[in-house]
DRENDO-426422 format. One record per atom (N, C-alpha, C, O): residue number from 1; atom name; x, y, z. Coordinates in steps of 0.05 Angstrom, whole numbers, m for minus. Layout:
BEGIN
{num: NUM atomo: CA east: X north: Y up: Z}
...
This chain:
BEGIN
{num: 1 atomo: N east: m394 north: m126 up: 84}
{num: 1 atomo: CA east: m384 north: m99 up: 81}
{num: 1 atomo: C east: m355 north: m99 up: 73}
{num: 1 atomo: O east: m341 north: m119 up: 77}
{num: 2 atomo: N east: m347 north: m77 up: 60}
{num: 2 atomo: CA east: m320 north: m75 up: 51}
{num: 2 atomo: C east: m300 north: m73 up: 74}
{num: 2 atomo: O east: m304 north: m57 up: 93}
{num: 3 atomo: N east: m280 north: m90 up: 73}
{num: 3 atomo: CA east: m259 north: m89 up: 93}
{num: 3 atomo: C east: m232 north: m90 up: 80}
{num: 3 atomo: O east: m227 north: m106 up: 62}
{num: 4 atomo: N east: m214 north: m73 up: 90}
{num: 4 atomo: CA east: m186 north: m73 up: 81}
{num: 4 atomo: C east: m169 north: m74 up: 105}
{num: 4 atomo: O east: m171 north: m57 up: 123}
{num: 5 atomo: N east: m152 north: m94 up: 107}
{num: 5 atomo: CA east: m136 north: m98 up: 131}
{num: 5 atomo: C east: m107 north: m100 up: 123}
{num: 5 atomo: O east: m98 north: m119 up: 111}
{num: 6 atomo: N east: m92 north: m80 up: 132}
{num: 6 atomo: CA east: m63 north: m79 up: 125}
{num: 6 atomo: C east: m47 north: m93 up: 147}
{num: 6 atomo: O east: m55 north: m94 up: 170}
{num: 7 atomo: N east: m24 north: m102 up: 139}
{num: 7 atomo: CA east: m5 north: m115 up: 157}
{num: 7 atomo: C east: 23 north: m113 up: 145}
{num: 7 atomo: O east: 26 north: m107 up: 122}
{num: 8 atomo: N east: 42 north: m119 up: 162}
{num: 8 atomo: CA east: 70 north: m121 up: 152}
{num: 8 atomo: C east: 87 north: m97 up: 159}
{num: 8 atomo: O east: 111 north: m98 up: 153}
{num: 9 atomo: N east: 76 north: m77 up: 171}
{num: 9 atomo: CA east: 93 north: m54 up: 178}
{num: 9 atomo: C east: 111 north: m61 up: 202}
{num: 9 atomo: O east: 109 north: m82 up: 213}
{num: 10 atomo: N east: 128 north: m42 up: 208}
{num: 10 atomo: CA east: 146 north: m46 up: 230}
{num: 10 atomo: C east: 169 north: m26 up: 230}
{num: 10 atomo: O east: 169 north: m6 up: 216}
{num: 11 atomo: N east: 189 north: m32 up: 247}
{num: 11 atomo: CA east: 213 north: m15 up: 249}
{num: 11 atomo: C east: 235 north: m28 up: 233}
{num: 11 atomo: O east: 241 north: m52 up: 237}
{num: 12 atomo: N east: 248 north: m13 up: 216}
{num: 12 atomo: CA east: 270 north: m24 up: 200}
{num: 12 atomo: C east: 291 north: m2 up: 197}
{num: 12 atomo: O east: 286 north: 22 up: 197}
{num: 13 atomo: N east: 316 north: m11 up: 194}
{num: 13 atomo: CA east: 338 north: 8 up: 189}
{num: 13 atomo: C east: 338 north: 17 up: 161}
{num: 13 atomo: O east: 328 north: 4 up: 143}
{num: 14 atomo: N east: 349 north: 40 up: 157}
{num: 14 atomo: CA east: 352 north: 51 up: 130}
{num: 14 atomo: C east: 367 north: 31 up: 112}
{num: 14 atomo: O east: 387 north: 19 up: 121}
{num: 15 atomo: N east: 357 north: 27 up: 88}
{num: 15 atomo: CA east: 368 north: 8 up: 70}
{num: 15 atomo: C east: 355 north: m19 up: 71}
{num: 15 atomo: O east: 359 north: m36 up: 54}
{num: 16 atomo: N east: 338 north: m23 up: 91}
{num: 16 atomo: CA east: 324 north: m48 up: 94}
{num: 16 atomo: C east: 299 north: m50 up: 77}
{num: 16 atomo: O east: 293 north: m33 up: 61}
{num: 17 atomo: N east: 285 north: m72 up: 81}
{num: 17 atomo: CA east: 261 north: m78 up: 65}
{num: 17 atomo: C east: 238 north: m86 up: 82}
{num: 17 atomo: O east: 241 north: m97 up: 104}
{num: 18 atomo: N east: 214 north: m81 up: 72}
{num: 18 atomo: CA east: 189 north: m91 up: 85}
{num: 18 atomo: C east: 170 north: m98 up: 62}
{num: 18 atomo: O east: 171 north: m87 up: 40}
{num: 19 atomo: N east: 152 north: m117 up: 69}
{num: 19 atomo: CA east: 131 north: m124 up: 50}
{num: 19 atomo: C east: 104 north: m120 up: 65}
{num: 19 atomo: O east: 98 north: m134 up: 84}
{num: 20 atomo: N east: 89 north: m101 up: 54}
{num: 20 atomo: CA east: 62 north: m96 up: 65}
{num: 20 atomo: C east: 42 north: m113 up: 51}
{num: 20 atomo: O east: 44 north: m118 up: 27}
{num: 21 atomo: N east: 21 north: m121 up: 66}
{num: 21 atomo: CA east: m1 north: m136 up: 54}
{num: 21 atomo: C east: m27 north: m122 up: 61}
{num: 21 atomo: O east: m29 north: m109 up: 82}
{num: 22 atomo: N east: m46 north: m124 up: 44}
{num: 22 atomo: CA east: m73 north: m114 up: 49}
{num: 22 atomo: C east: m93 north: m136 up: 40}
{num: 22 atomo: O east: m96 north: m142 up: 17}
{num: 23 atomo: N east: m107 north: m147 up: 60}
{num: 23 atomo: CA east: m127 north: m167 up: 55}
{num: 23 atomo: C east: m154 north: m154 up: 52}
{num: 23 atomo: O east: m163 north: m138 up: 69}
{num: 24 atomo: N east: m167 north: m159 up: 30}
{num: 24 atomo: CA east: m192 north: m146 up: 23}
{num: 24 atomo: C east: m215 north: m166 up: 24}
{num: 24 atomo: O east: m212 north: m190 up: 19}
{num: 25 atomo: N east: m238 north: m156 up: 31}
{num: 25 atomo: CA east: m262 north: m172 up: 31}
{num: 25 atomo: C east: m287 north: m155 up: 28}
{num: 25 atomo: O east: m286 north: m131 up: 32}
{num: 26 atomo: N east: m309 north: m167 up: 20}
{num: 26 atomo: CA east: m334 north: m153 up: 18}
{num: 26 atomo: C east: m340 north: m141 up: m9}
{num: 26 atomo: O east: m360 north: m127 up: m12}
{num: 27 atomo: N east: m323 north: m146 up: m29}
{num: 27 atomo: CA east: m328 north: m137 up: m56}
{num: 27 atomo: C east: m313 north: m155 up: m75}
{num: 27 atomo: O east: m296 north: m172 up: m67}
{num: 28 atomo: N east: m318 north: m151 up: m101}
{num: 28 atomo: CA east: m305 north: m167 up: m121}
{num: 28 atomo: C east: m277 north: m156 up: m126}
{num: 28 atomo: O east: m273 north: m138 up: m142}
{num: 29 atomo: N east: m258 north: m167 up: m112}
{num: 29 atomo: CA east: m231 north: m156 up: m111}
{num: 29 atomo: C east: m219 north: m155 up: m139}
{num: 29 atomo: O east: m206 north: m135 up: m146}
{num: 30 atomo: N east: m222 north: m175 up: m155}
{num: 30 atomo: CA east: m207 north: m178 up: m180}
{num: 30 atomo: C east: m213 north: m157 up: m201}
{num: 30 atomo: O east: m198 north: m154 up: m221}
{num: 31 atomo: N east: m235 north: m142 up: m198}
{num: 31 atomo: CA east: m242 north: m123 up: m219}
{num: 31 atomo: C east: m236 north: m94 up: m210}
{num: 31 atomo: O east: m242 north: m75 up: m225}
{num: 32 atomo: N east: m225 north: m91 up: m187}
{num: 32 atomo: CA east: m220 north: m64 up: m176}
{num: 32 atomo: C east: m191 north: m57 up: m175}
{num: 32 atomo: O east: m174 north: m72 up: m166}
{num: 33 atomo: N east: m185 north: m32 up: m184}
{num: 33 atomo: CA east: m158 north: m21 up: m179}
{num: 33 atomo: C east: m154 north: m18 up: m149}
{num: 33 atomo: O east: m172 north: m9 up: m135}
{num: 34 atomo: N east: m130 north: m24 up: m140}
{num: 34 atomo: CA east: m123 north: m21 up: m112}
{num: 34 atomo: C east: m99 north: m2 up: m111}
{num: 34 atomo: O east: m83 north: m1 up: m129}
{num: 35 atomo: N east: m98 north: 13 up: m89}
{num: 35 atomo: CA east: m76 north: 32 up: m86}
{num: 35 atomo: C east: m65 north: 31 up: m57}
{num: 35 atomo: O east: m79 north: 23 up: m38}
{num: 36 atomo: N east: m40 north: 39 up: m55}
{num: 36 atomo: CA east: m28 north: 44 up: m29}
{num: 36 atomo: C east: m23 north: 74 up: m27}
{num: 36 atomo: O east: m12 north: 86 up: m45}
{num: 37 atomo: N east: m31 north: 85 up: m4}
{num: 37 atomo: CA east: m25 north: 112 up: 3}
{num: 37 atomo: C east: m8 north: 112 up: 28}
{num: 37 atomo: O east: m5 north: 91 up: 41}
{num: 38 atomo: N east: 4 north: 135 up: 34}
{num: 38 atomo: CA east: 17 north: 137 up: 60}
{num: 38 atomo: C east: 14 north: 166 up: 71}
{num: 38 atomo: O east: 9 north: 185 up: 56}
{num: 39 atomo: N east: 16 north: 168 up: 97}
{num: 39 atomo: CA east: 15 north: 194 up: 110}
{num: 39 atomo: C east: 36 north: 195 up: 131}
{num: 39 atomo: O east: 36 north: 181 up: 151}
{num: 40 atomo: N east: 54 north: 214 up: 127}
{num: 40 atomo: CA east: 75 north: 219 up: 146}
{num: 40 atomo: C east: 65 north: 240 up: 167}
{num: 40 atomo: O east: 47 north: 255 up: 161}
{num: 41 atomo: N east: 77 north: 241 up: 190}
{num: 41 atomo: CA east: 69 north: 260 up: 211}
{num: 41 atomo: C east: 70 north: 289 up: 200}
{num: 41 atomo: O east: 90 north: 297 up: 189}
{num: 42 atomo: N east: 48 north: 303 up: 203}
{num: 42 atomo: CA east: 47 north: 331 up: 195}
{num: 42 atomo: C east: 44 north: 335 up: 165}
{num: 42 atomo: O east: 45 north: 358 up: 156}
{num: 43 atomo: N east: 40 north: 314 up: 150}
{num: 43 atomo: CA east: 38 north: 316 up: 121}
{num: 43 atomo: C east: 11 north: 305 up: 112}
{num: 43 atomo: O east: m2 north: 290 up: 126}
{num: 44 atomo: N east: 4 north: 312 up: 87}
{num: 44 atomo: CA east: m20 north: 302 up: 76}
{num: 44 atomo: C east: m16 north: 273 up: 66}
{num: 44 atomo: O east: 6 north: 265 up: 60}
{num: 45 atomo: N east: m38 north: 259 up: 65}
{num: 45 atomo: CA east: m37 north: 232 up: 54}
{num: 45 atomo: C east: m30 north: 233 up: 24}
{num: 45 atomo: O east: m41 north: 250 up: 10}
{num: 46 atomo: N east: m13 north: 215 up: 15}
{num: 46 atomo: CA east: m5 north: 216 up: m13}
{num: 46 atomo: C east: m5 north: 188 up: m25}
{num: 46 atomo: O east: m2 north: 168 up: m11}
{num: 47 atomo: N east: m9 north: 187 up: m51}
{num: 47 atomo: CA east: m9 north: 162 up: m66}
{num: 47 atomo: C east: 19 north: 151 up: m67}
{num: 47 atomo: O east: 38 north: 166 up: m72}
{num: 48 atomo: N east: 22 north: 125 up: m63}
{num: 48 atomo: CA east: 48 north: 112 up: m66}
{num: 48 atomo: C east: 48 north: 96 up: m92}
{num: 48 atomo: O east: 66 north: 98 up: m108}
{num: 49 atomo: N east: 27 north: 80 up: m96}
{num: 49 atomo: CA east: 27 north: 62 up: m120}
{num: 49 atomo: C east: m2 north: 52 up: m124}
{num: 49 atomo: O east: m18 north: 51 up: m106}
{num: 50 atomo: N east: m7 north: 45 up: m149}
{num: 50 atomo: CA east: m33 north: 33 up: m156}
{num: 50 atomo: C east: m30 north: 10 up: m174}
{num: 50 atomo: O east: m9 north: 7 up: m188}
{num: 51 atomo: N east: m50 north: m8 up: m174}
{num: 51 atomo: CA east: m49 north: m32 up: m191}
{num: 51 atomo: C east: m77 north: m38 up: m201}
{num: 51 atomo: O east: m96 north: m37 up: m185}
{num: 52 atomo: N east: m79 north: m45 up: m227}
{num: 52 atomo: CA east: m105 north: m51 up: m238}
{num: 52 atomo: C east: m115 north: m78 up: m228}
{num: 52 atomo: O east: m100 north: m93 up: m217}
{num: 53 atomo: N east: m141 north: m83 up: m233}
{num: 53 atomo: CA east: m152 north: m109 up: m226}
{num: 53 atomo: C east: m137 north: m132 up: m238}
{num: 53 atomo: O east: m136 north: m154 up: m227}
{num: 54 atomo: N east: m127 north: m128 up: m262}
{num: 54 atomo: CA east: m112 north: m149 up: m277}
{num: 54 atomo: C east: m83 north: m151 up: m269}
{num: 54 atomo: O east: m69 north: m168 up: m280}
{num: 55 atomo: N east: m74 north: m135 up: m250}
{num: 55 atomo: CA east: m47 north: m137 up: m241}
{num: 55 atomo: C east: m26 north: m120 up: m254}
{num: 55 atomo: O east: m2 north: m124 up: m251}
{num: 56 atomo: N east: m35 north: m100 up: m269}
{num: 56 atomo: CA east: m17 north: m81 up: m282}
{num: 56 atomo: C east: m13 north: m57 up: m264}
{num: 56 atomo: O east: m33 north: m43 up: m258}
{num: 57 atomo: N east: 12 north: m51 up: m256}
{num: 57 atomo: CA east: 16 north: m26 up: m240}
{num: 57 atomo: C east: 7 north: m2 up: m256}
{num: 57 atomo: O east: 14 north: 1 up: m280}
{num: 58 atomo: N east: m8 north: 15 up: m244}
{num: 58 atomo: CA east: m19 north: 38 up: m258}
{num: 58 atomo: C east: m3 north: 63 up: m254}
{num: 58 atomo: O east: m1 north: 80 up: m272}
{num: 59 atomo: N east: 9 north: 66 up: m231}
{num: 59 atomo: CA east: 26 north: 89 up: m226}
{num: 59 atomo: C east: 42 north: 85 up: m200}
{num: 59 atomo: O east: 34 north: 69 up: m182}
{num: 60 atomo: N east: 64 north: 98 up: m199}
{num: 60 atomo: CA east: 81 north: 100 up: m175}
{num: 60 atomo: C east: 88 north: 129 up: m169}
{num: 60 atomo: O east: 92 north: 145 up: m188}
{num: 61 atomo: N east: 88 north: 136 up: m144}
{num: 61 atomo: CA east: 99 north: 162 up: m137}
{num: 61 atomo: C east: 128 north: 163 up: m145}
{num: 61 atomo: O east: 142 north: 143 up: m145}
{num: 62 atomo: N east: 137 north: 187 up: m151}
{num: 62 atomo: CA east: 166 north: 190 up: m158}
{num: 62 atomo: C east: 184 north: 179 up: m136}
{num: 62 atomo: O east: 205 north: 168 up: m142}
{num: 63 atomo: N east: 176 north: 183 up: m112}
{num: 63 atomo: CA east: 192 north: 174 up: m89}
{num: 63 atomo: C east: 193 north: 144 up: m87}
{num: 63 atomo: O east: 211 north: 133 up: m73}
{num: 64 atomo: N east: 174 north: 130 up: m100}
{num: 64 atomo: CA east: 173 north: 101 up: m98}
{num: 64 atomo: C east: 186 north: 86 up: m122}
{num: 64 atomo: O east: 193 north: 63 up: m120}
{num: 65 atomo: N east: 189 north: 101 up: m143}
{num: 65 atomo: CA east: 199 north: 88 up: m168}
{num: 65 atomo: C east: 226 north: 76 up: m164}
{num: 65 atomo: O east: 244 north: 89 up: m153}
{num: 66 atomo: N east: 229 north: 52 up: m173}
{num: 66 atomo: CA east: 255 north: 38 up: m171}
{num: 66 atomo: C east: 260 north: 25 up: m144}
{num: 66 atomo: O east: 279 north: 10 up: m141}
{num: 67 atomo: N east: 244 north: 31 up: m124}
{num: 67 atomo: CA east: 248 north: 19 up: m97}
{num: 67 atomo: C east: 224 north: 2 up: m88}
{num: 67 atomo: O east: 227 north: m18 up: m74}
{num: 68 atomo: N east: 200 north: 11 up: m95}
{num: 68 atomo: CA east: 176 north: m3 up: m86}
{num: 68 atomo: C east: 163 north: m18 up: m110}
{num: 68 atomo: O east: 165 north: m9 up: m133}
{num: 69 atomo: N east: 150 north: m40 up: m104}
{num: 69 atomo: CA east: 136 north: m55 up: m124}
{num: 69 atomo: C east: 109 north: m63 up: m113}
{num: 69 atomo: O east: 107 north: m75 up: m92}
{num: 70 atomo: N east: 88 north: m56 up: m128}
{num: 70 atomo: CA east: 61 north: m64 up: m120}
{num: 70 atomo: C east: 54 north: m89 up: m136}
{num: 70 atomo: O east: 60 north: m92 up: m159}
{num: 71 atomo: N east: 39 north: m107 up: m123}
{num: 71 atomo: CA east: 30 north: m131 up: m136}
{num: 71 atomo: C east: 4 north: m140 up: m122}
{num: 71 atomo: O east: m4 north: m129 up: m102}
{num: 72 atomo: N east: m8 north: m160 up: m134}
{num: 72 atomo: CA east: m33 north: m170 up: m122}
{num: 72 atomo: C east: m36 north: m200 up: m128}
{num: 72 atomo: O east: m25 north: m210 up: m148}
{num: 73 atomo: N east: m51 north: m213 up: m111}
{num: 73 atomo: CA east: m58 north: m241 up: m115}
{num: 73 atomo: C east: m89 north: m242 up: m114}
{num: 73 atomo: O east: m100 north: m242 up: m92}
{num: 74 atomo: N east: m102 north: m244 up: m137}
{num: 74 atomo: CA east: m131 north: m243 up: m137}
{num: 74 atomo: C east: m143 north: m268 up: m125}
{num: 74 atomo: O east: m166 north: m268 up: m115}
{num: 75 atomo: N east: m129 north: m290 up: m125}
{num: 75 atomo: CA east: m139 north: m314 up: m112}
{num: 75 atomo: C east: m140 north: m311 up: m82}
{num: 75 atomo: O east: m155 north: m325 up: m68}
{num: 76 atomo: N east: m123 north: m294 up: m71}
{num: 76 atomo: CA east: m122 north: m289 up: m42}
{num: 76 atomo: C east: m135 north: m263 up: m34}
{num: 76 atomo: O east: m135 north: m256 up: m10}
{num: 77 atomo: N east: m145 north: m248 up: m53}
{num: 77 atomo: CA east: m157 north: m222 up: m48}
{num: 77 atomo: C east: m138 north: m204 up: m32}
{num: 77 atomo: O east: m145 north: m191 up: m12}
{num: 78 atomo: N east: m113 north: m204 up: m41}
{num: 78 atomo: CA east: m92 north: m189 up: m26}
{num: 78 atomo: C east: m75 north: m173 up: m45}
{num: 78 atomo: O east: m68 north: m182 up: m67}
{num: 79 atomo: N east: m68 north: m149 up: m37}
{num: 79 atomo: CA east: m50 north: m132 up: m51}
{num: 79 atomo: C east: m26 north: m127 up: m34}
{num: 79 atomo: O east: m28 north: m125 up: m9}
{num: 80 atomo: N east: m3 north: m126 up: m47}
{num: 80 atomo: CA east: 23 north: m124 up: m32}
{num: 80 atomo: C east: 38 north: m98 up: m41}
{num: 80 atomo: O east: 33 north: m87 up: m62}
{num: 81 atomo: N east: 55 north: m90 up: m23}
{num: 81 atomo: CA east: 74 north: m69 up: m30}
{num: 81 atomo: C east: 101 north: m78 up: m19}
{num: 81 atomo: O east: 106 north: m77 up: 5}
{num: 82 atomo: N east: 119 north: m85 up: m37}
{num: 82 atomo: CA east: 146 north: m92 up: m30}
{num: 82 atomo: C east: 163 north: m66 up: m30}
{num: 82 atomo: O east: 164 north: m52 up: m51}
{num: 83 atomo: N east: 175 north: m60 up: m8}
{num: 83 atomo: CA east: 190 north: m36 up: m5}
{num: 83 atomo: C east: 219 north: m43 up: 1}
{num: 83 atomo: O east: 225 north: m55 up: 21}
{num: 84 atomo: N east: 237 north: m34 up: m17}
{num: 84 atomo: CA east: 265 north: m39 up: m14}
{num: 84 atomo: C east: 280 north: m13 up: m11}
{num: 84 atomo: O east: 269 north: 9 up: m17}
{num: 85 atomo: N east: 305 north: m14 up: m2}
{num: 85 atomo: CA east: 322 north: 9 up: 1}
{num: 85 atomo: C east: 307 north: 31 up: 16}
{num: 85 atomo: O east: 306 north: 54 up: 7}
{num: 86 atomo: N east: 295 north: 24 up: 38}
{num: 86 atomo: CA east: 279 north: 43 up: 53}
{num: 86 atomo: C east: 296 north: 66 up: 64}
{num: 86 atomo: O east: 319 north: 62 up: 72}
{num: 87 atomo: N east: 283 north: 89 up: 65}
{num: 87 atomo: CA east: 296 north: 113 up: 75}
{num: 87 atomo: C east: 280 north: 124 up: 99}
{num: 87 atomo: O east: 256 north: 118 up: 101}
{num: 88 atomo: N east: 293 north: 140 up: 116}
{num: 88 atomo: CA east: 277 north: 152 up: 138}
{num: 88 atomo: C east: 253 north: 168 up: 128}
{num: 88 atomo: O east: 233 north: 170 up: 142}
{num: 89 atomo: N east: 255 north: 180 up: 104}
{num: 89 atomo: CA east: 232 north: 195 up: 93}
{num: 89 atomo: C east: 208 north: 177 up: 86}
{num: 89 atomo: O east: 186 north: 187 up: 81}
{num: 90 atomo: N east: 212 north: 151 up: 86}
{num: 90 atomo: CA east: 190 north: 133 up: 80}
{num: 90 atomo: C east: 174 north: 127 up: 106}
{num: 90 atomo: O east: 153 north: 114 up: 104}
{num: 91 atomo: N east: 183 north: 138 up: 128}
{num: 91 atomo: CA east: 168 north: 134 up: 153}
{num: 91 atomo: C east: 140 north: 146 up: 150}
{num: 91 atomo: O east: 137 north: 170 up: 145}
{num: 92 atomo: N east: 120 north: 130 up: 155}
{num: 92 atomo: CA east: 92 north: 139 up: 151}
{num: 92 atomo: C east: 73 north: 116 up: 160}
{num: 92 atomo: O east: 82 north: 94 up: 164}
{num: 93 atomo: N east: 48 north: 123 up: 161}
{num: 93 atomo: CA east: 27 north: 102 up: 162}
{num: 93 atomo: C east: 19 north: 96 up: 134}
{num: 93 atomo: O east: 13 north: 114 up: 118}
{num: 94 atomo: N east: 19 north: 71 up: 127}
{num: 94 atomo: CA east: 13 north: 62 up: 99}
{num: 94 atomo: C east: m16 north: 51 up: 99}
{num: 94 atomo: O east: m23 north: 34 up: 116}
{num: 95 atomo: N east: m32 north: 60 up: 80}
{num: 95 atomo: CA east: m59 north: 53 up: 78}
{num: 95 atomo: C east: m65 north: 40 up: 51}
{num: 95 atomo: O east: m54 north: 48 up: 30}
{num: 96 atomo: N east: m82 north: 20 up: 52}
{num: 96 atomo: CA east: m93 north: 7 up: 28}
{num: 96 atomo: C east: m118 north: 22 up: 21}
{num: 96 atomo: O east: m134 north: 29 up: 38}
{num: 97 atomo: N east: m123 north: 28 up: m5}
{num: 97 atomo: CA east: m146 north: 43 up: m14}
{num: 97 atomo: C east: m161 north: 30 up: m37}
{num: 97 atomo: O east: m148 north: 18 up: m55}
{num: 98 atomo: N east: m187 north: 32 up: m36}
{num: 98 atomo: CA east: m203 north: 22 up: m58}
{num: 98 atomo: C east: m227 north: 41 up: m61}
{num: 98 atomo: O east: m237 north: 52 up: m42}
{num: 99 atomo: N east: m236 north: 43 up: m86}
{num: 99 atomo: CA east: m261 north: 57 up: m92}
{num: 99 atomo: C east: m281 north: 36 up: m102}
{num: 99 atomo: O east: m278 north: 25 up: m123}
{num: 100 atomo: N east: m302 north: 33 up: m86}
{num: 100 atomo: CA east: m322 north: 12 up: m92}
{num: 100 atomo: C east: m349 north: 27 up: m95}
{num: 100 atomo: O east: m358 north: 40 up: m76}
{num: 101 atomo: N east: m361 north: 24 up: m118}
{num: 101 atomo: CA east: m387 north: 37 up: m124}
{num: 101 atomo: C east: m386 north: 66 up: m116}
{num: 101 atomo: O east: m404 north: 77 up: m103}
{num: 102 atomo: N east: m364 north: 79 up: m124}
{num: 102 atomo: CA east: m360 north: 108 up: m121}
{num: 102 atomo: C east: m355 north: 116 up: m92}
{num: 102 atomo: O east: m354 north: 140 up: m86}
{num: 103 atomo: N east: m352 north: 97 up: m74}
{num: 103 atomo: CA east: m345 north: 103 up: m46}
{num: 103 atomo: C east: m316 north: 96 up: m41}
{num: 103 atomo: O east: m305 north: 76 up: m51}
{num: 104 atomo: N east: m303 north: 114 up: m26}
{num: 104 atomo: CA east: m275 north: 111 up: m20}
{num: 104 atomo: C east: m272 north: 95 up: 6}
{num: 104 atomo: O east: m284 north: 102 up: 26}
{num: 105 atomo: N east: m255 north: 75 up: 5}
{num: 105 atomo: CA east: m249 north: 59 up: 29}
{num: 105 atomo: C east: m219 north: 58 up: 34}
{num: 105 atomo: O east: m203 north: 55 up: 16}
{num: 106 atomo: N east: m212 north: 62 up: 59}
{num: 106 atomo: CA east: m184 north: 57 up: 68}
{num: 106 atomo: C east: m184 north: 37 up: 91}
{num: 106 atomo: O east: m204 north: 34 up: 105}
{num: 107 atomo: N east: m162 north: 23 up: 94}
{num: 107 atomo: CA east: m159 north: 6 up: 117}
{num: 107 atomo: C east: m150 north: 23 up: 141}
{num: 107 atomo: O east: m150 north: 47 up: 140}
{num: 108 atomo: N east: m143 north: 9 up: 162}
{num: 108 atomo: CA east: m136 north: 23 up: 187}
{num: 108 atomo: C east: m107 north: 32 up: 186}
{num: 108 atomo: O east: m98 north: 49 up: 202}
{num: 109 atomo: N east: m92 north: 22 up: 167}
{num: 109 atomo: CA east: m64 north: 30 up: 164}
{num: 109 atomo: C east: m44 north: 13 up: 179}
{num: 109 atomo: O east: m51 north: 0 up: 199}
{num: 110 atomo: N east: m20 north: 13 up: 170}
{num: 110 atomo: CA east: 2 north: m1 up: 184}
{num: 110 atomo: C east: 26 north: 18 up: 185}
{num: 110 atomo: O east: 33 north: 31 up: 165}
{num: 111 atomo: N east: 38 north: 20 up: 208}
{num: 111 atomo: CA east: 60 north: 39 up: 213}
{num: 111 atomo: C east: 86 north: 28 up: 202}
{num: 111 atomo: O east: 93 north: 5 up: 208}
{num: 112 atomo: N east: 100 north: 44 up: 187}
{num: 112 atomo: CA east: 127 north: 38 up: 178}
{num: 112 atomo: C east: 145 north: 59 up: 189}
{num: 112 atomo: O east: 141 north: 83 up: 184}
{num: 113 atomo: N east: 166 north: 51 up: 203}
{num: 113 atomo: CA east: 185 north: 69 up: 215}
{num: 113 atomo: C east: 213 north: 61 up: 205}
{num: 113 atomo: O east: 221 north: 38 up: 210}
{num: 114 atomo: N east: 227 north: 79 up: 193}
{num: 114 atomo: CA east: 254 north: 74 up: 182}
{num: 114 atomo: C east: 273 north: 90 up: 198}
{num: 114 atomo: O east: 272 north: 115 up: 198}
{num: 115 atomo: N east: 291 north: 77 up: 212}
{num: 115 atomo: CA east: 311 north: 91 up: 228}
{num: 115 atomo: C east: 337 north: 96 up: 212}
{num: 115 atomo: O east: 344 north: 80 up: 194}
{num: 116 atomo: N east: 350 north: 118 up: 218}
{num: 116 atomo: CA east: 375 north: 124 up: 203}
{num: 116 atomo: C east: 399 north: 112 up: 216}
{num: 116 atomo: O east: 421 north: 116 up: 206}
């Protein structure tokens, strides 16, 4: 079965960095676009970044441009989100997302908290 397991979240001061990882299994990872979403308290879940199966970033949220970098290692079935210059507004639960055979899958999420 499809599994997406995020890790790497934590508490960081404003201006700091974190690297999130999402380990995928149960499908052919290298041919699927992968995305990172986030959901802040009281807000809707929103797209942060996407990357094609071949490793080309497909889009970034305006809030992520210039600070976040999405990447993937198809040999490890893992997608990453490098987050630099973090701001308190980046505080959210970050989710890895994939659409497999027209079904939407999210991981359990990893909490990122940025203190001012």
